[in-house]
N, C-alpha and C positions, 0 to 999 in steps of 0.2 A: 504494500500500500504506500502511496506517495501523498504526503500532506504538503500542499503548495501554499506558501505564505504562512508558514507554521507558527510565526509569532513566538510566544513563550513555550509552545509545544503541547498545549492542553489536549488537542485532538491526537497528535502523534503519540503522546504518552499513553493515552487511554487505549488506542488501537494496539500498541505494543503490549499493554497489560492483558489484552484480550487474546493475545497469541499471534498477532500479525507481525510480519517482517516489514519494518517501516523505514522509509526514507523521508526525512523532514527537509523541505526546501525553503530556505529563508535568506533574504538578501542582507539583513542587518547582522553585523558581526556580534554585537552585544547580545542579540536574541539567540543566535546560534550557541553562544557560550552558556546562556541560561538553560537551553535544552540539553546540552551536553552534560552540564553539571547535575541536572535532574535525572537524566536517563539511567544512570547507574549501569546495571548489568542487562538492561532491556535490549532486545534485538532492534536497535534503532540507530540509523546512520544519519548524520546531519551534514548537509551540503549547502554551498553558496549558490544561489540561483534565484531567478524570478519566474513569474508565470509564463513569460515569453521566451525564457532561456533556461531550460531545465537540463542539467548535466547528466542525463540518463539516456540509455539507448532506446531505439524505436521499439514500441510494443512490449516494454518491460514491466508494466504495472497492471496488476489485476484490478486495482481500484485507485482512483485519484480523488482526493478530497481537498476542498478549499473552503475553509470556514470563515466567511466574511472577509476574504482576502483578495481573491482574483477580481472582485468587484471594483477594486481600486487600480486595476491595471490600466496604464495609459492608452494601450492599444488592445481593446477587447478581442478583435478578430485574431490578432497575432497570438494572444494568450490562449484562446480556445484551440487554435491550430496546433500550438505546442502541447497542450494537454492531450489532444487527440493523437498526436505523434507518439507520445510516451505510453498511452494506454494500449493494452493488449487488444487484439481484435474483438474479444468478448468482454473486455474490461469496461467498468462503469466509471462515470464521472459524477461526483456529487458536489453540489455547490449550495451555499447558503447566502442569502442576501436580505437585508432589512427592508421591510415594507415602509412606504411613506408614513409618516406620523412621528412617533416619539424619537426614534433613532434618526430619521430623516432630518428632523429639526436640529438635533444635536450635531450630527455630522455637517449639516449646513453651516453651522457657526465656523467650523474650520475651513470648509471648502470655499465659502464665500470670500474669506480672507485670501486664500490661495489664488482665487480668480482675480482679485484686485491686484495682488502682487505680480502675477504673471501676465495680466491683461487678456487672459483666455476667457471665453464665454462659459466654459465648463471645464472642471478639473478632471473629469473622467470620461470625456467624449459623449456625455449626455446619454449613456447607455442605461436603459431601465432594466437592470439585472433582476428586479423583482417582477418583471412582466413575462409570463410564460411564452407569449408570442415572440418576444425579443430573444429569449433564450433558444427557442426553436430555430429562429432565423440564424443565430450564431452557430448552433450545433448541427443542424440538419445537413449542411454541405459536407460534413465529415461522416455522414451516415448514421447519425444519432436520432433516436426518438426520445423526447423529454416528457417526463411526468413530474408533477409538482404537488406539494402540499403546503398549506398555510398553517403555521404553528405559532405558539406564543410562549414566551418565557418571562419570568420576573427577574430583572437584574437588580441586585441589592448591593449597596456600598455603605460603609459607616458614615461617610461625609462626602460632600461634593469633591473635596480635594483628594480624598482617597480614590474616588471613581476616576478622576483625571489621571492620577499617577498609575493606577493599576489597569485601567480599561482603555485609556487613550494613548498615553505616552509609549506603552509597549505594544500597541496595536499597529498593524500595517499602515493605518491612516496616519498615526503619529510619527512612525518611523520614516515614512516617505515625505511628509509635509513639514514637520517641525524644523528640520535644518533650513529649509527655504524661508519659513516664517521668521526664524531667528536671525538669519542674515539680513532680512528686510526690516528688522526691528519691530516685528508685529506679534511675536509669540506671546509676550506678557499680556498684551491687549486681548488676544484671542482667548487665552486662559481665563482672564477675568470675565469676559463675556460668556464663556462656556459655563463657568462656575455659577454665574448669576442666573443663567437659563435653568440650570439644575435646581438652584435654590428657589426660584420663583415658581417652578412647575412640578417638580417631583421630589421635593424634600419635605419630610414630615416634621412635626413639632419637636421631635427629639434630634433632628439634624440628619437622620438617616435617609439615604436616597433609595427610592423604589421606582423602577421603570417597568411598566407593562409593555413589553416590546414584541411586536409581531414580526415574523420573518418567513421567507419562502425557502423551502427545501426542494431543490431540483435534482432529479436523478436522470442521467442520460445513459441509454444503452443502445447497442447496435448489434 
């Protein structure tokens, strides 16, 4: 199994615990170190790569997972083509993406600043990864049929600051955009706006963050 955009390795580690032989693909060196430190004796290999450049041979993966990661690929078509290349002929591709709403509003705080800094009209090519028709259009040229399910989870953090540090800074979104925002002198401003959005909308009287987040699980088979 290949976990693309592995982040801190939560999916890769769980898959390894269930008996899978796992390769975690992650472009950020500090996150690769986190995975390696946590992996221990698990059957888990960590490699440097992106969704559009995976250092694995053709058809070598029985399953490819990307948990809220490939959705931030700058070139969605190139990313899907690369996932298809690495997947075995009967291999599956499973992707998760946030539905518009809670997570869309939070991610928008970061992406809107990125758009202002770069002058781009969209930070991720305006690809609606949460739309089944869009996913089918991306995957069907590679012989895949896509099924989807809408699910919900409750994301909890002790404080808005804790959420920022644990859920955003180490997330592919943070890893890919924070250096740009920091160079532009905008990161502190974005952090303040993000924390205020959490505090105003999804923080209870005790200061705890609770996010009712819906997401799409897409499974592609061929």
